[in-house]
C-alpha positions as CSV (number, residue, x, y, z in Angstrom):
1,M,153.6,-25.5,-114.2
2,M,152.5,-28.7,-114.5
3,M,154.0,-31.5,-112.0
4,T,151.8,-34.7,-111.9
5,D,153.8,-36.0,-108.9
6,L,153.9,-32.8,-107.0
7,T,154.4,-33.2,-102.8
8,W,155.1,-30.0,-100.8
9,K,155.9,-31.5,-96.8
10,M,156.1,-29.7,-93.8
11,T,159.6,-30.6,-92.0
12,S,159.8,-29.0,-89.1
13,E,157.1,-28.2,-86.0
14,P,156.0,-25.0,-86.5
15,I,157.6,-22.2,-84.3
16,E,155.0,-19.5,-82.8
17,S,154.9,-16.5,-81.3
18,A,152.4,-13.8,-80.7
19,N,152.1,-12.3,-83.8
20,G,153.4,-15.1,-86.6
21,I,154.6,-18.7,-87.4
22,A,157.3,-19.7,-88.9
23,Y,157.8,-23.7,-90.7
24,E,160.2,-25.4,-92.8
25,W,159.0,-27.2,-95.7
26,T,160.2,-29.4,-98.8
27,F,158.7,-29.0,-102.3
28,A,159.3,-31.8,-105.2
29,G,157.8,-33.3,-108.7
30,T,158.7,-33.3,-112.1
31,N,158.3,-30.4,-114.1
32,T,155.9,-32.0,-117.0
33,G,154.3,-28.7,-118.3
34,A,155.7,-25.4,-119.3
35,W,155.8,-22.9,-116.8
36,G,155.4,-20.2,-119.3
37,P,157.4,-19.3,-122.4
38,D,160.5,-19.0,-121.2
39,S,160.1,-22.3,-119.2
40,P,159.4,-25.3,-121.1
41,A,158.7,-28.5,-119.7
42,T,161.8,-30.5,-119.5
43,N,160.2,-33.2,-117.9
44,K,163.0,-33.5,-114.9
45,S,162.5,-33.8,-111.4
46,F,163.4,-31.2,-108.7
47,S,163.6,-30.7,-104.6
48,F,164.3,-27.9,-102.9
49,N,163.7,-26.6,-99.1
50,G,162.2,-23.9,-98.1
51,V,160.3,-22.1,-95.2
52,T,157.4,-19.5,-94.6
53,F,156.9,-16.3,-92.3
54,M,153.2,-15.8,-91.5
55,R,152.6,-12.4,-89.4
56,V,149.3,-12.4,-87.4
57,E,147.5,-9.6,-86.3
58,N,143.9,-9.8,-84.6
59,G,143.5,-13.3,-85.8
60,K,144.2,-12.7,-89.7
61,I,147.5,-13.3,-92.0
62,T,148.7,-9.8,-92.9
63,Y,151.9,-10.9,-94.8
64,Q,153.2,-14.3,-95.7
65,G,156.7,-14.8,-97.3
66,D,158.0,-17.5,-98.8
67,Y,161.5,-17.9,-98.9
68,Y,164.2,-20.8,-101.2
69,D,166.6,-21.2,-103.3
70,S,165.0,-20.2,-106.8
71,L,168.5,-20.1,-108.6
72,G,168.6,-23.9,-107.9
73,F,165.1,-25.0,-108.6
74,Q,166.0,-23.8,-112.5
75,K,169.3,-24.9,-112.2
76,Q,167.7,-28.7,-111.4
77,L,165.1,-27.8,-114.4
78,G,167.6,-26.8,-116.8
79,W,166.2,-23.1,-117.1
80,I,169.3,-21.8,-116.4
81,Q,172.8,-23.2,-116.2
């Protein structure tokens, strides 16, 4: 997906523990290129919030999960109703 004005911003202080970290973020931009054959460029703006969870073991990231509203994102771009 092309997004010439893409921004990613951490919107919370990270929450840290002995074996992990979590933080909130906002992702925004304008869809100026196709994501794939079923998701064409729309030239529409989007913005959504999400959260990342990471598990850390022996100083290495062993898991990362990013959670956000994918349905809302696709609706903003007009890919689905």
